[in-house]
Biopython code that builds the backbone (N, CA, C, O; Angstrom):
import numpy as np
from Bio.PDB.StructureBuilder import StructureBuilder

atoms = [
    (1, "MET", "N", (87.967, 101.660, 121.871)),
    (1, "MET", "CA", (87.601, 100.417, 122.520)),
    (1, "MET", "C", (86.121, 100.173, 122.251)),
    (1, "MET", "O", (85.291, 101.069, 122.406)),
    (2, "VAL", "N", (85.809, 98.959, 121.851)),
    (2, "VAL", "CA", (84.428, 98.511, 121.669)),
    (2, "VAL", "C", (84.272, 97.250, 122.509)),
    (2, "VAL", "O", (85.095, 96.338, 122.433)),
    (3, "GLU", "N", (83.206, 97.204, 123.314)),
    (3, "GLU", "CA", (82.971, 96.060, 124.191)),
    (3, "GLU", "C", (81.536, 95.580, 124.037)),
    (3, "GLU", "O", (80.644, 96.352, 123.684)),
    (4, "ASP", "N", (81.324, 94.289, 124.308)),
    (4, "ASP", "CA", (79.956, 93.785, 124.311)),
    (4, "ASP", "C", (79.724, 92.905, 125.532)),
    (4, "ASP", "O", (80.653, 92.579, 126.270)),
    (5, "ASP", "N", (78.464, 92.528, 125.726)),
    (5, "ASP", "CA", (78.105, 91.724, 126.894)),
    (5, "ASP", "C", (77.763, 90.289, 126.518)),
    (5, "ASP", "O", (77.065, 89.597, 127.259)),
    (6, "GLY", "N", (78.256, 89.843, 125.362)),
    (6, "GLY", "CA", (78.001, 88.477, 124.914)),
    (6, "GLY", "C", (78.822, 87.468, 125.702)),
    (6, "GLY", "O", (79.379, 87.789, 126.751)),
    (7, "PRO", "N", (78.890, 86.243, 125.184)),
    (7, "PRO", "CA", (79.605, 85.182, 125.886)),
    (7, "PRO", "C", (81.116, 85.324, 125.829)),
    (7, "PRO", "O", (81.828, 84.617, 126.543)),
    (8, "GLY", "N", (81.616, 86.221, 124.996)),
    (8, "GLY", "CA", (83.061, 86.391, 124.868)),
    (8, "GLY", "C", (83.646, 85.374, 123.906)),
    (8, "GLY", "O", (82.940, 84.510, 123.386)),
    (9, "ILE", "N", (84.938, 85.489, 123.679)),
    (9, "ILE", "CA", (85.666, 84.588, 122.782)),
    (9, "ILE", "C", (86.805, 83.980, 123.593)),
    (9, "ILE", "O", (87.585, 84.715, 124.199)),
    (10, "PRO", "N", (86.915, 82.660, 123.616)),
    (10, "PRO", "CA", (88.046, 82.050, 124.333)),
    (10, "PRO", "C", (89.371, 82.585, 123.792)),
    (10, "PRO", "O", (89.513, 82.813, 122.591)),
    (11, "GLU", "N", (90.321, 82.780, 124.672)),
    (11, "GLU", "CA", (91.612, 83.361, 124.294)),
    (11, "GLU", "C", (92.267, 82.600, 123.144)),
    (11, "GLU", "O", (92.874, 83.214, 122.267)),
    (12, "ALA", "N", (92.154, 81.290, 123.137)),
    (12, "ALA", "CA", (92.773, 80.476, 122.086)),
    (12, "ALA", "C", (92.152, 80.728, 120.715)),
    (12, "ALA", "O", (92.807, 80.492, 119.699)),
    (13, "GLU", "N", (90.910, 81.199, 120.660)),
    (13, "GLU", "CA", (90.217, 81.458, 119.398)),
    (13, "GLU", "C", (90.421, 82.877, 118.876)),
    (13, "GLU", "O", (90.144, 83.139, 117.705)),
    (14, "ARG", "N", (90.888, 83.779, 119.695)),
    (14, "ARG", "CA", (90.982, 85.202, 119.316)),
    (14, "ARG", "C", (91.854, 85.466, 118.094)),
    (14, "ARG", "O", (91.502, 86.326, 117.287)),
    (15, "PRO", "N", (92.983, 84.764, 117.917)),
    (15, "PRO", "CA", (93.777, 85.028, 116.704)),
    (15, "PRO", "C", (93.007, 84.746, 115.403)),
    (15, "PRO", "O", (93.328, 85.329, 114.367)),
    (16, "ARG", "N", (92.026, 83.887, 115.439)),
    (16, "ARG", "CA", (91.237, 83.555, 114.252)),
    (16, "ARG", "C", (90.243, 84.653, 113.873)),
    (16, "ARG", "O", (89.709, 84.636, 112.764)),
    (17, "LEU", "N", (89.987, 85.601, 114.765)),
    (17, "LEU", "CA", (88.974, 86.624, 114.515)),
    (17, "LEU", "C", (89.256, 87.478, 113.288)),
    (17, "LEU", "O", (88.325, 88.020, 112.694)),
    (18, "THR", "N", (90.512, 87.610, 112.897)),
    (18, "THR", "CA", (90.852, 88.460, 111.755)),
    (18, "THR", "C", (91.099, 87.649, 110.482)),
    (18, "THR", "O", (91.539, 88.215, 109.481)),
    (19, "GLU", "N", (90.833, 86.355, 110.491)),
    (19, "GLU", "CA", (90.966, 85.536, 109.284)),
    (19, "GLU", "C", (89.725, 85.732, 108.412)),
    (19, "GLU", "O", (88.599, 85.594, 108.890)),
    (20, "ARG", "N", (89.931, 86.052, 107.146)),
    (20, "ARG", "CA", (88.807, 86.251, 106.224)),
    (20, "ARG", "C", (87.970, 84.983, 106.144)),
    (20, "ARG", "O", (88.493, 83.879, 105.990)),
    (21, "GLY", "N", (86.662, 85.167, 106.252)),
    (21, "GLY", "CA", (85.731, 84.054, 106.133)),
    (21, "GLY", "C", (85.521, 83.258, 107.408)),
    (21, "GLY", "O", (84.714, 82.329, 107.430)),
    (22, "THR", "N", (86.232, 83.605, 108.464)),
    (22, "THR", "CA", (86.074, 82.897, 109.736)),
    (22, "THR", "C", (84.955, 83.524, 110.535)),
    (22, "THR", "O", (84.961, 84.726, 110.798)),
    (23, "ARG", "N", (83.995, 82.703, 110.919)),
    (23, "ARG", "CA", (82.895, 83.162, 111.768)),
    (23, "ARG", "C", (82.847, 82.245, 112.977)),
    (23, "ARG", "O", (82.608, 81.045, 112.845)),
    (24, "LEU", "N", (83.071, 82.800, 114.131)),
    (24, "LEU", "CA", (83.042, 81.995, 115.351)),
    (24, "LEU", "C", (81.641, 81.878, 115.918)),
    (24, "LEU", "O", (81.372, 80.986, 116.721)),
    (25, "ASP", "N", (80.734, 82.777, 115.507)),
    (25, "ASP", "CA", (79.343, 82.725, 115.957)),
    (25, "ASP", "C", (78.472, 82.339, 114.769)),
    (25, "ASP", "O", (78.103, 83.192, 113.961)),
    (26, "GLU", "N", (78.146, 81.071, 114.663)),
    (26, "GLU", "CA", (77.354, 80.574, 113.533)),
    (26, "GLU", "C", (75.853, 80.782, 113.737)),
    (26, "GLU", "O", (75.060, 80.408, 112.873)),
    (27, "SER", "N", (75.452, 81.373, 114.867)),
    (27, "SER", "CA", (74.027, 81.546, 115.143)),
    (27, "SER", "C", (73.426, 82.771, 114.446)),
    (27, "SER", "O", (72.209, 82.955, 114.454)),
    (28, "VAL", "N", (74.281, 83.612, 113.841)),
    (28, "VAL", "CA", (73.799, 84.788, 113.124)),
    (28, "VAL", "C", (74.374, 84.786, 111.713)),
    (28, "VAL", "O", (75.418, 84.186, 111.460)),
    (29, "ASN", "N", (73.681, 85.463, 110.793)),
    (29, "ASN", "CA", (74.159, 85.556, 109.418)),
    (29, "ASN", "C", (75.386, 86.448, 109.341)),
    (29, "ASN", "O", (75.567, 87.355, 110.154)),
    (30, "GLY", "N", (76.206, 86.179, 108.369)),
    (30, "GLY", "CA", (77.387, 87.000, 108.131)),
    (30, "GLY", "C", (78.377, 86.245, 107.273)),
    (30, "GLY", "O", (78.192, 85.066, 106.975)),
    (31, "HIS", "N", (79.432, 86.941, 106.879)),
    (31, "HIS", "CA", (80.425, 86.348, 105.997)),
    (31, "HIS", "C", (81.811, 86.269, 106.621)),
    (31, "HIS", "O", (82.733, 85.743, 105.997)),
    (32, "GLY", "N", (81.980, 86.781, 107.842)),
    (32, "GLY", "CA", (83.279, 86.709, 108.486)),
    (32, "GLY", "C", (84.300, 87.650, 107.891)),
    (32, "GLY", "O", (85.485, 87.322, 107.833)),
    (33, "LEU", "N", (83.862, 88.813, 107.447)),
    (33, "LEU", "CA", (84.781, 89.772, 106.830)),
    (33, "LEU", "C", (85.035, 91.007, 107.688)),
    (33, "LEU", "O", (86.065, 91.661, 107.522)),
    (34, "GLY", "N", (84.140, 91.340, 108.586)),
    (34, "GLY", "CA", (84.207, 92.599, 109.324)),
    (34, "GLY", "C", (85.512, 92.841, 110.054)),
    (34, "GLY", "O", (86.153, 93.869, 109.837)),
    (35, "LEU", "N", (85.917, 91.928, 110.906)),
    (35, "LEU", "CA", (87.146, 92.139, 111.678)),
    (35, "LEU", "C", (88.387, 91.965, 110.812)),
    (35, "LEU", "O", (89.427, 92.551, 111.112)),
    (36, "ALA", "N", (88.302, 91.166, 109.739)),
    (36, "ALA", "CA", (89.426, 91.037, 108.811)),
    (36, "ALA", "C", (89.667, 92.365, 108.099)),
    (36, "ALA", "O", (90.811, 92.795, 107.952)),
    (37, "ILE", "N", (88.601, 93.009, 107.663)),
    (37, "ILE", "CA", (88.725, 94.313, 107.000)),
    (37, "ILE", "C", (89.211, 95.361, 107.993)),
    (37, "ILE", "O", (90.084, 96.165, 107.668)),
    (38, "ALA", "N", (88.656, 95.360, 109.195)),
    (38, "ALA", "CA", (89.106, 96.308, 110.229)),
    (38, "ALA", "C", (90.594, 96.123, 110.498)),
    (38, "ALA", "O", (91.323, 97.104, 110.644)),
    (39, "SER", "N", (91.047, 94.889, 110.564)),
    (39, "SER", "CA", (92.460, 94.603, 110.809)),
    (39, "SER", "C", (93.331, 95.150, 109.674)),
    (39, "SER", "O", (94.385, 95.734, 109.926)),
    (40, "ASP", "N", (92.892, 94.963, 108.426)),
    (40, "ASP", "CA", (93.645, 95.491, 107.280)),
    (40, "ASP", "C", (93.764, 97.006, 107.342)),
    (40, "ASP", "O", (94.830, 97.555, 107.065)),
    (41, "ILE", "N", (92.687, 97.682, 107.701)),
    (41, "ILE", "CA", (92.701, 99.147, 107.793)),
    (41, "ILE", "C", (93.638, 99.610, 108.901)),
    (41, "ILE", "O", (94.443, 100.520, 108.704)),
    (42, "VAL", "N", (93.530, 98.983, 110.061)),
    (42, "VAL", "CA", (94.393, 99.348, 111.189)),
    (42, "VAL", "C", (95.863, 99.106, 110.827)),
    (42, "VAL", "O", (96.722, 99.929, 111.142)),
    (43, "ASP", "N", (96.155, 97.972, 110.163)),
    (43, "ASP", "CA", (97.529, 97.684, 109.728)),
    (43, "ASP", "C", (98.030, 98.750, 108.752)),
    (43, "ASP", "O", (99.180, 99.181, 108.840)),
    (44, "ALA", "N", (97.172, 99.175, 107.823)),
    (44, "ALA", "CA", (97.574, 100.176, 106.829)),
    (44, "ALA", "C", (97.990, 101.496, 107.473)),
    (44, "ALA", "O", (98.805, 102.233, 106.919)),
    (45, "TYR", "N", (97.432, 101.787, 108.630)),
    (45, "TYR", "CA", (97.769, 103.016, 109.348)),
    (45, "TYR", "C", (98.839, 102.788, 110.418)),
    (45, "TYR", "O", (99.122, 103.683, 111.215)),
    (46, "GLY", "N", (99.427, 101.598, 110.435)),
    (46, "GLY", "CA", (100.497, 101.311, 111.384)),
    (46, "GLY", "C", (100.013, 101.109, 112.803)),
    (46, "GLY", "O", (100.768, 101.300, 113.757)),
    (47, "GLY", "N", (98.757, 100.724, 112.946)),
    (47, "GLY", "CA", (98.179, 100.548, 114.275)),
    (47, "GLY", "C", (98.127, 99.107, 114.725)),
    (47, "GLY", "O", (98.726, 98.220, 114.117)),
    (48, "GLU", "N", (97.403, 98.896, 115.795)),
    (48, "GLU", "CA", (97.274, 97.571, 116.391)),
    (48, "GLU", "C", (95.811, 97.321, 116.744)),
    (48, "GLU", "O", (95.121, 98.205, 117.253)),
    (49, "LEU", "N", (95.356, 96.113, 116.468)),
    (49, "LEU", "CA", (94.016, 95.657, 116.819)),
    (49, "LEU", "C", (94.201, 94.546, 117.836)),
    (49, "LEU", "O", (94.841, 93.536, 117.543)),
    (50, "ALA", "N", (93.648, 94.723, 119.030)),
    (50, "ALA", "CA", (93.836, 93.745, 120.108)),
    (50, "ALA", "C", (92.491, 93.291, 120.652)),
    (50, "ALA", "O", (91.538, 94.067, 120.722)),
    (51, "PHE", "N", (92.430, 92.032, 121.032)),
    (51, "PHE", "CA", (91.207, 91.432, 121.569)),
    (51, "PHE", "C", (91.441, 90.994, 123.000)),
    (51, "PHE", "O", (92.510, 90.492, 123.348)),
    (52, "ASP", "N", (90.419, 91.194, 123.827)),
    (52, "ASP", "CA", (90.504, 90.812, 125.236)),
    (52, "ASP", "C", (89.091, 90.543, 125.724)),
    (52, "ASP", "O", (88.140, 90.571, 124.942)),
    (53, "ARG", "N", (88.957, 90.286, 127.004)),
    (53, "ARG", "CA", (87.648, 90.128, 127.634)),
    (53, "ARG", "C", (87.288, 91.454, 128.288)),
    (53, "ARG", "O", (88.122, 92.079, 128.943)),
    (54, "SER", "N", (86.049, 91.878, 128.109)),
    (54, "SER", "CA", (85.591, 93.122, 128.700)),
    (54, "SER", "C", (85.481, 92.973, 130.217)),
    (54, "SER", "O", (84.742, 92.122, 130.712)),
    (55, "ALA", "N", (86.211, 93.796, 130.938)),
    (55, "ALA", "CA", (86.161, 93.752, 132.403)),
    (55, "ALA", "C", (84.799, 94.198, 132.921)),
    (55, "ALA", "O", (84.327, 93.703, 133.945)),
    (56, "ASP", "N", (84.167, 95.138, 132.209)),
    (56, "ASP", "CA", (82.888, 95.680, 132.672)),
    (56, "ASP", "C", (81.681, 94.872, 132.209)),
    (56, "ASP", "O", (80.721, 94.698, 132.961)),
    (57, "LEU", "N", (81.727, 94.375, 130.965)),
    (57, "LEU", "CA", (80.547, 93.728, 130.386)),
    (57, "LEU", "C", (80.661, 92.209, 130.281)),
    (57, "LEU", "O", (79.647, 91.524, 130.143)),
    (58, "GLY", "N", (81.875, 91.675, 130.343)),
    (58, "GLY", "CA", (82.069, 90.231, 130.316)),
    (58, "GLY", "C", (82.255, 89.624, 128.951)),
    (58, "GLY", "O", (82.713, 88.485, 128.852)),
    (59, "GLY", "N", (81.916, 90.341, 127.880)),
    (59, "GLY", "CA", (82.051, 89.812, 126.527)),
    (59, "GLY", "C", (83.391, 90.173, 125.920)),
    (59, "GLY", "O", (84.387, 90.337, 126.624)),
    (60, "LEU", "N", (83.401, 90.293, 124.616)),
    (60, "LEU", "CA", (84.614, 90.633, 123.887)),
    (60, "LEU", "C", (84.903, 92.127, 123.996)),
    (60, "LEU", "O", (83.988, 92.950, 123.976)),
    (61, "ALA", "N", (86.168, 92.461, 124.110)),
    (61, "ALA", "CA", (86.632, 93.847, 124.057)),
    (61, "ALA", "C", (87.624, 93.942, 122.904)),
    (61, "ALA", "O", (88.563, 93.151, 122.817)),
    (62, "VAL", "N", (87.410, 94.910, 122.024)),
    (62, "VAL", "CA", (88.287, 95.129, 120.881)),
    (62, "VAL", "C", (88.888, 96.519, 121.040)),
    (62, "VAL", "O", (88.173, 97.511, 121.180)),
    (63, "ARG", "N", (90.219, 96.570, 121.015)),
    (63, "ARG", "CA", (90.906, 97.862, 121.171)),
    (63, "ARG", "C", (91.687, 98.160, 119.894)),
    (63, "ARG", "O", (92.450, 97.327, 119.406)),
    (64, "VAL", "N", (91.481, 99.359, 119.366)),
    (64, "VAL", "CA", (92.246, 99.842, 118.221)),
    (64, "VAL", "C", (93.187, 100.928, 118.730)),
    (64, "VAL", "O", (92.759, 101.894, 119.362)),
    (65, "THR", "N", (94.460, 100.757, 118.449)),
    (65, "THR", "CA", (95.467, 101.754, 118.810)),
    (65, "THR", "C", (96.154, 102.210, 117.524)),
    (65, "THR", "O", (96.687, 101.397, 116.769)),
    (66, "LEU", "N", (96.132, 103.509, 117.289)),
    (66, "LEU", "CA", (96.748, 104.082, 116.103)),
    (66, "LEU", "C", (97.887, 105.018, 116.519)),
    (66, "LEU", "O", (97.806, 105.677, 117.556)),
    (67, "PRO", "N", (98.938, 105.071, 115.712)),
    (67, "PRO", "CA", (100.024, 105.994, 116.047)),
    (67, "PRO", "C", (99.573, 107.433, 115.841)),
    (67, "PRO", "O", (98.637, 107.681, 115.080)),
    (68, "PRO", "N", (100.218, 108.381, 116.501)),
    (68, "PRO", "CA", (99.868, 109.791, 116.310)),
    (68, "PRO", "C", (100.166, 110.216, 114.870)),
    (68, "PRO", "O", (101.062, 109.672, 114.224)),
    (69, "LEU", "N", (99.411, 111.184, 114.384)),
    (69, "LEU", "CA", (99.654, 111.728, 113.057)),
    (69, "LEU", "C", (100.996, 112.459, 113.032)),
    (69, "LEU", "O", (101.359, 113.152, 113.983)),
    (70, "SER", "N", (101.713, 112.292, 111.946)),
    (70, "SER", "CA", (102.961, 113.027, 111.833)),
    (70, "SER", "C", (102.678, 114.384, 111.194)),
    (70, "SER", "O", (101.793, 114.505, 110.347)),
    (71, "ALA", "N", (103.417, 115.383, 111.595)),
    (71, "ALA", "CA", (103.252, 116.738, 111.047)),
    (71, "ALA", "C", (104.086, 116.852, 109.795)),
    (71, "ALA", "O", (105.304, 117.014, 109.869)),
    (72, "GLU", "N", (103.439, 116.769, 108.638)),
    (72, "GLU", "CA", (104.168, 116.867, 107.368)),
    (72, "GLU", "C", (103.833, 118.135, 106.656)),
    (72, "GLU", "O", (104.353, 118.389, 105.569)),
]
sb = StructureBuilder()
sb.init_structure("model")
sb.init_model(0)
sb.init_chain("A")
sb.init_seg("    ")
for serial, (resi, resn, name, xyz) in enumerate(atoms, 1):
    if name == "N":
        sb.init_residue(resn, " ", resi, " ")
    sb.init_atom(name, np.array(xyz, "f"), 0.0, 1.0, " ", f" {name:<3s}", serial, name[0])
structure = sb.get_structure()
């Protein structure tokens, strides 16, 4: 889980966070690739990337859930 104390992301905008080239915060430099790449990596491992509002800090909360390693 990663959380911040920023203004947060409206729930309706959260699905766009993993679109390549999408930047919801235009006040800082960037290319809109970070969460798209993170999403691809999590998907490759069969996991889930979820966005919510941080209960403690008020900003965005990002949760990565990965399946347990299989014993091969």
